[in-house]
N, C-alpha and C positions, 0 to 999 in steps of 0.2 A: 159529338158523342165521345166520351173518354172511356175507352176499353183497354187501357194500357195495363200490362202486368196482371192479367186475369187467368193466365194459363189456358188460353183458348187454343183449340186445335183446328178450328175452322172459322170462317166468317159467320157471325151470328145472322140468323134469318129473321129475327124479330125486331130489327132496328126500324125506327120511324122512317117513312118513305121520304120525308123532307130533310133528312140529315145532310148538313152541309160540311161539317167537320167530323172526320172519323179517325180516331187515334187508336191503332191496333198494335202499337209497338210493344216490345218486350213480352211477347206471348210465344206460343209454340206452333204457329201456323206452318203447315208443310205444303199445302197446295192452294192455288188460286184457280177456281174453276171458271168456265165460260160464263156462268150465270151468278157468280159470287156477288156481284154488285149490280145486277141487272135492274133491280127495283129501286136503286138509290140514285135516281136521275138528277138530284140536286147537289150531289157531292162536288165541293170545290177544293177540299183539302183532304188528302188520303195519306196516312202515315202507316206503312207496313214494315218499318225498320225493326231490326233486332228480333227476327224470327228465324225459323228453320225452313223457309220456303225453298223447295227444290224443283217445283213444277209450277209453271205459270201459263195458263191457257192463252193461246194466241187470240188477241182481240177481246180479252176479258174487260178491257177498259174503254173499248171503242164507243160504247153507248153513253158514256158520261160526258155529255157535251159541255158541262159547266166546270169540269175538273181543271183546276189551275195549278195546283201544287201536288207533286207526287214524291214520296220518299220511300225507297226500297233498300236503304242502306243496311249493311251488315246482315245480308242473307247469303252466307258463304256457300251454301249448297246449290244455289241457283246457277252459278257459273256465268261468266260474262257473256258467253255466246248466246245465252237465253235472254239477254237484254232485248233482242229483236222481238221476242214474243210479248214482252212488257210494252214495248213502244208501238206495236202494231195497232193501227187505228187511232193513235193519238192525234193525228191530223184532223180528226173529227171533234176533238176536245178544245178546251181553252187553255191548254197547258202552257205555263210560263216558267215553271221551275221544276227541274227533275234532279233528284239526288239518287244516284246509283253507285254508291260507294261500297267497297268491300263485298263484291259479289263473287269473288274468286277465292276459294279456300286455299290456305297455305299448304294443305296436305297434297294439293295437286301441284306438282313441281313444274308443270308446264307453264311457260310464260304466255302472256296474252298478246295476240296480234289483232289489231283493230282493222276490220275490212269494211267495205261499203255496206254490206248487209247488216252490220251492227248499227249503223247510223242512218240509213236511208229513210227509215220510217219517220224521222224527225225533220226531214227536208222541208215539208210543207206545213210545219207547225209554226206557232208564234212564240216559240221557246225563247226566254230571256236569260235563263241561267241553267247551266248543265254542270253537274259534279260527277266525275268519274274517278274519284280518289281510291287508292289502295287496291287496284285491280291487277297488279303485276303486269301492266301493259309495257311491252318492250319494243314492239314493232308497229309501225303505222304503214298502211297501204298508201301508195302514192295517190295524192289528191283525195284521200279519204275524208279530210275535214271539209271538203266542198259539199258534202252531203248534210252538213249541219245547216240549220235555217239562217238566212241572212239577218234575222231579228236578234240573234244571240249576242248578248253583251258581255256575259261573264262565263268563262270556261275554266274549270279547275280540274287538273289531272295530277294533283300532288300525290305523293306516296306511291309512285309507280317505279318503273325501271327504264326511264327514257334518257338515261345519262349519255347514251351513244348518239342522241339526236341534238345537234346544236340549235340554239335559238335562231341563229341566222339562216338555218336550213328549213324553217317551218313553212316557207312559201311553197316549196315543192309538194307539201302535203295538203295544199289547198286552203291554208288559213286566210289567204287574201280575199276569198269569196265571201267571208263572213263580214259583211260590210259594217255591221253595228258593233263588232267586237271591240270592247274597250279594256277588259280585264282578263289577264291570263295568269294562272297560278300553276307553276310547274315545280313547286317545292318538293323536297324530300324524295328525290329520285335515288332510291337505294333498295336493297333487298331485305333489310331488317324489319320483319313484319311486326315485332313487338313495338319498335319505334314508330312504325306507321300508325298503329292504333292509338299512340299517345298524341298524335298531332291534333286530335280534336280537343285535348285538354293541355295545351302547351303551358309550360312553366318557365318563368324567367330564371336564369341561372342565379344562384345565391352564393356562388363560390368564385374564386379567382379563375381566370381562363386557363385552360390547359397550356402548360409551358412546352412549347414545341422548340426543338433544337433548330436554331436559325443561323444563317451566315451573317458575318459582320459587314458583308459587302452590300452597301446601300446604293449601288449604281443603278442607272436607269435601264439596265438590261433586263428584259422580261421575255421568257421563252413561250409564254402562253399566246395562242393565236388571237389576232384582233377579232372583235365581234362587231358585225355590222347589221343593223336592222333597218337600213335605209329603205329597202324595198319590201319589208315584211308586211306592215299593215299601218296605214296612215292614221287610223282611229284609235290605236292603242293608247290607253290612259294609265293602266296598271299592269306591271309585270312583277310576279313573285317567283323567286327561285331559291327559297330557303332550303338548306341542307340538300343541295342537289349535286354534290360531288365536284363542284368547281374548286380548283386548286391552283397553287403556285402564286399567281399574281393577276392583277387586272392590267392588261396592256391598253391598247387603244379601243375604246368603245364608241362606236359611231351610230347614233340613233337617228341621224338625218332629220327629217321634218316631222317625225312622230311627236305628237303633243303629249308626251308622257308626263304624268304628275305624281306617280308613285312607283318607286323601284325598290324591291326587297331582295337582296342577295345575301342575307344573313346566314349564319351557321354553316358556312363552307370553310375552306381552308385557304383563303386568299391572303397570303402572307405579305405581299407587296402591292401597293396601289400606285402604279406608275402613271397610267393615263396617256393622253388626256381623254376625258369624257366629252364627246362632241355631240351637241344637240343644236340643230339649227333653229329650234323654237325653245330656247332655254327658259323663257319666261313662264312656262307651264309647269316645270318640275318643282314640286314643293316638298316631297317626302322622299328621303333616301335612307335606307336601312342597310348598313354594312356591319352590323354587330356580330359578335362571336365568330370572328375570322382569324384570330391570332395574328393579326397584322402588326408588323413592327416598322413599316416604312411607308410614308406618303410622299409621292413625288411633288415637286414644287408646282407643277402645272395640272395636277389631278382635278382640283376643284375650280380651275380657272374659267370654265365656260358654263358653269351651272349656278349662276348667281341668284336664281330665284328660290333656292331651297329655303324652306321655312322650318322643317323638322329634320334633324340629322341625328341618327342613332348609331353611335360608334362603340357601344358598351361591349365588354368582353374581348378586347384586343390588347395589344401591348405597345401603346403609342407614347409612353412616357418620354422616351429619348427623341423620337422624330418630331414631336410637337414643339419641343424647345430648341430645335436645331435650325439655324437659318431664319428666314423670314416666316411670317405667319402663314400656316397652311390654309387658314380660313379667311384670308384677307379679302377675297372676292365674294365671300358669302355674306353680303351686307344685309340680306333680308332674313337672316336666321331668327326664328322665334323660340326654338327649343333645340337644345343640344344635350346629348347623353354621352358622357365620357366615363361612366362608372366601370369598375372592374378593368382598369387599364394599367395598374401598377404605377400610377403617377406619384412621384415623390415631390415634384415641384412643377408649378405652372408659371411660365414666364409672363411678364406683363404684356408682351406683344401678341400672345396667342389669340386673345379676343379683342384686339384693339379696334376692329371695324364693325363689331356686332352692336350697332346702335339700336336695333329693334329687338334684342334678346329679351325674352320673357321668362324662360325656364332654363336653368342651368343645373344639370345633374352630374356631379363629380364625386358621387358616393363610392364607398368600397374601394378606396385607393390607400395610399400611404402618405397622404399630405400631412405635414406637420404645421403648416401655416397657409393662410390664404393671402397671397401677396399681389393678386391681380388688382387692376383698377376697374371700378364699375361706375365711375362718375359719368361716363358717356352712355350708360344704359338706363335711361329714365323709365323704361317700361319693365324692367326686371322685377318679377313678383314672386319667384320661387327659386331658392337655392337649396339643393340637397347635398349636404356635406357629411352625411351619416357614415359611420364605419370608416373613419380616418384616424389620424393621430393629432387632431387639432386641440389646443389648450384653450384658446379664446379667439375672438375676432379683432382685427385691427380697427383703430378708431375711424379711419376713412371709409371702411366698409359699413360700419354701424351708422355713420353720418349719412351716407348715400341711401341706405335702406330706409332710414327715417324719412328722408325726402320723398322716396318712392311711396312709402306708406301714407304720407300726407296726401300725395297725389291720387292714390287709389283708395282712400278712406280706410286704411288699415288692412287691406287685402294683400298683404305681403308675408311670405312664410320663409323660414330658415329651418332646415332639419339638421340637428346636431346630435342625434342619438348615437350611442356607442362610440363616443370620442372621449379621450382622457381629459375632459374639461377640468380645469383647476379652479380652486376657490381660495387662493392665497390673496393677500392684500394687493398683489400686483394685478389681479383680475377684478378689483373692486368696481372700476368704471364699467367693465363688461357686464357684471351682474346688475349694477344699477340700470344699465341700458335695458337688459332683459326685463327688469321689474317695471320700468316706466315707458318703454317704447310701445308704439302701436304695432310694431312688427311681431308676428306670432312666431315664437321660437319653440321648436319641439325638442324636448329632452327625454331621456329614458327615465321613467318614473322611479324605478328602483335603484338607479345608479347613485353612488355616493362620491363625494370628493373630500379631501382633507383640508381643514382650515389651518390658519397660521399657528394655532395652539395645538396642532396635531390631533384635534378631535375631528370626527367625520360627521357628515351631514348629507341627507338625501338632497340631490340637486333641486328637486321639485319644491323643496321647502323655501327656497329663496323667493318664491312668489308670495310668501307670507310677510306682511309688513313688519311685524315684530321681529322676525328672524333677520330680515334685511337691515333693520335698525341696529340690532346687536352686532351684526357683521360689520356695519359701517363704524360703530363706536369702537369695536375691537381694533379695526384697521387704523382709526384715528389715533388711538393710544400708541399703537405700534409705530405710526408715522412720527409722533413726537419723540419716541425713544430713538428711532433711527436717525432723526435729524440731530438730536442731542449727541448721539454717538458720532455722527458724521462731523459735527462742529468740533468736538473734542479731538477727534482724529486729525481734522484739518489743522487745528491749532498746534497739536504736537508735531505734525509734519512741518508746519511753518517754523516752529522753534528749532527743529532739527536742521532745516535748511539754513537758517540764520547761523547756527553754530558751525555747520559744515563750511559755510561761506567764510565765516570769520577765521576758521582754522584751516583754510584751504592750503595755504603755503606750508604750514606745519605738517599737514597730512601728506602732501606731495613729498616733502623732505623725508619724513619717516618711511614712506613707501620705498623710495630709492635707496635709503640707507639699509633698509631691510634686505633689498635685493642685492646690494653690494656685499653685505655680510654673508648672504647665502652663497655668493660666488667666492668668498674667502679673501676679499680685497682688504678688509679691516678686521681688527680683533673684535670678538663678540662683546667684550666688556666695555668697549668704547674708550679705554684709556689710551692716550696718545703722548709719546715723548720723543719718538723718532720719526718725524714727518718726512715724507718723500720729497716735498718741496718746501722751500722757505715761504713762498707766496704764490698764490694763483692770481694772475693779472686779468681783471675784467675791464674791457675797454671796447669802444666803438671802432668800426673799421676805419673811419676817417681819422681816428687818432692813432692808427697803427704806426705811423712814421715816428712819433715821439717814443712809443714803447720800444720799437725794434732798433732804432738808431741811438737813442740816448739812455733809456732805462736799462736795456740789456747790457749795453757797453759799460755803464757805470756799475750796476749792481752785480752782474754776473762776472764781467771781465776783471774789474778792479777790486770789488769787494768779495768775490767768491760766493755770492748768493746763488741759490738754485731756484729759478722761477718756472712757473707752469703757464705756458701759452697755448691757447686752444688749437691754433693751426699747426703747432709743433708737437705737442705732448698728449693730445687726446688720442684714445685708443681707436684704431681703425675697426669699423664694423659695429661699434657700440652706438646706441642712440645718443643724440646730442644731450638730452636732459640727464641721462645716466652719466655721461662723461663730465658734465658740469658738477653734479653732486659729488662724484668721485674726486674731481680736482679740488673742490673746496674742502672735502673731508680729509684729503691726504696732504693738505697744505697747512702750514702754521698760521698764515694770514691770507686774507683776500684783499688785494689792492684794487679799489674801485677808482678808475680814472674818469673823474666826473667832468662832463662837458655837455653843451646843449645837444650834441649828436648822441651822447650816451643815453639821454632821457627819451630819445626817439626810437631806440631799439628795444624790441620786446625781449630779445634774448638777454640783453644787458640788464633789463629790469628783472628778468627771471634769475639771473646770477646774483643780483643784489638781494632778492628775497631769500634765496637759498643760503646765502652767506649769513644773513640775519638769523635764519632758523638754526644754522650751525652754531652761531654765537649763543643763542638761547638754549639750545639742546646741550651743548658741551660746557655751558656756564663759564666761558672764557672770552676774552676779547679777540675777535676774528677780523672785523672789517677795518681796513685802513683807507680812509677817504682822502684821495689825492685830487684836489681841485685844479684841473688843468685850465679851465676857462670859467669865469664867473657866470653864474646862472641866477636870474632873479628868483628871490625866495618864493614868490607866489607860484612859480613854475615847478618848485621842488616837491617831490612826493614826501609823505610823512616820514618814511624811513630815513631819507637824507636829512630832513630838517632835524631829526633827533640827533644826528651826528653833529650838525651845526650847533644845536643847543648845548651839547656837552663839550664843545670845542675839541672833539676828537677828529680833527681833519688837518691835512697839510696842503697849503696853497703853493702853487708854482710861483717863485719870485719873479718880479718884473725885471730886476737887474741881474746881470750875469755875475756880479760880485757875490751875490748871495746863493749861488747854485751849490757850492760845496756844502754849505750849511744845510741846504734842502736835501741833498743826497745823503748826508750823514743822518739827518732826522728820519728819512725814509728807511735807511738800513737799520737804524735802531728800532724802529716800530715793527719790523718784521723778524727781528732776531729773537 
């Protein structure tokens, strides 16, 4: 019987006697009398929530033997201590579920203490689930929980003020006597009443996590106390402690042999997760929620002992730096099916972060600052859902598209990628990406009204690329652009090749001009290049093995007897100048350059350099500079082109074989440099 929202002030008396379901929520009921339900013996479900009940007759429900579910939530005038009137006689019913949330008005500033009289009426019931949320409970009498029935499997006390009671201390309050208890929810332990009312309609954050000032010290020091549940309750399966005032960090958590499969400590302020988390039966834990904790550091051993986790929710933290530092934090989590890393300020994800997640099916890295997806997914054949929305991604790399195609073939197309609210580009660089979206079995979700700019600066709605004609126009446009780009590239390459050839051909001239320019800047030569008063009559270019001839014979004859002034590198080069600069200066400030040709001369790179620079001086000054002195005969096939040119024009002097001809030789050499 649905009597919700009818502005009733009392329980109707004309209801059918065989009513099984009675919904009286959202009315104005103020009193429940001893006989309010006396004629409704078949009631199994009774909803009295959201009324103004302030008085509840003791034993009013005792005659309802078939009553299984009772909801008296949001009757703030009733007060928690009157719960004992509601529960009186419930041992005569079939009660399995009792919702007694928000029975304590915030106008009563007194906190609630739970004593045995509040719960003892439930001791002999077959209650399966008990909700006592939002009752400003602050204190528990010692062993008070032992008055709950051993059949109880689910206990929720969220939205109270139990922050002063540690989880590890629950045993002294009698929780160990509830043999069937598997789920405990102690979330939202605070005094913000408005927040407590919102916990029944929780909303996932759609904004970046609150930026908390943190230390740069990522050491393993953690001042939070260790938490041990070794002796709490062997049958625990679920523990929820959302928004419960936990702060600073997670140190050592020891769950002993408890076969937990669900842990939720989200919406706290756990900035560091040091660990380790110790579970002697780690194969049972499948769900771990550490979201909205502003965490910025994960210790290397934190996840080391909980390898069975299948669902890992880490959204709303600041893990960008710690995830990419050192080894993979998830290396031991080889059974992960789903991981949520949204809202973590991620700018980059290293390839090693998910290197052991072979079983991964769902990857949520939305609402970050990722500019590219560089991870490898080739080892994730079961991956079916990637959420990349609200990032800075322009397209997907080829290896990601290829692997997703393989997964889509494996799962008959049931693979999805979410790319909404990304600056997706549609230039010709992204042509293959858009072709993939158009032809792939992978379902790619884009924002319908978002646009992108084409190569010709026109804009188009992204969703239009699913139209075959639009896709063809896009491909044709990019093909024409490709031809243009290739043509420009070929012309540019050809011009570069010509330039390189010219530069190579003119390399010696360019070197010569560069050093001449530097010499002129330093004032060593006149800027107009006119030369009539050379510093030296000749610069002598020779190999070190021919130095004896130069120093003992040439200098003696030309300088001592004939009064010529020669330039020798070991005697006349300026100290502190570069060798190349000294060579150019010596050639430029000498009337001639004597090249003492021998097989050793042709083996020296510096000698070849001096010959090249002398030839450049000759061409640049338009005068005869090089005097080729053949000290030893060299086979013509071994001579460079520059030397052969001097042979061809007969502008060279050979050292005579007979001593009788030496005077003529020296006279000819002196004449050639004067």
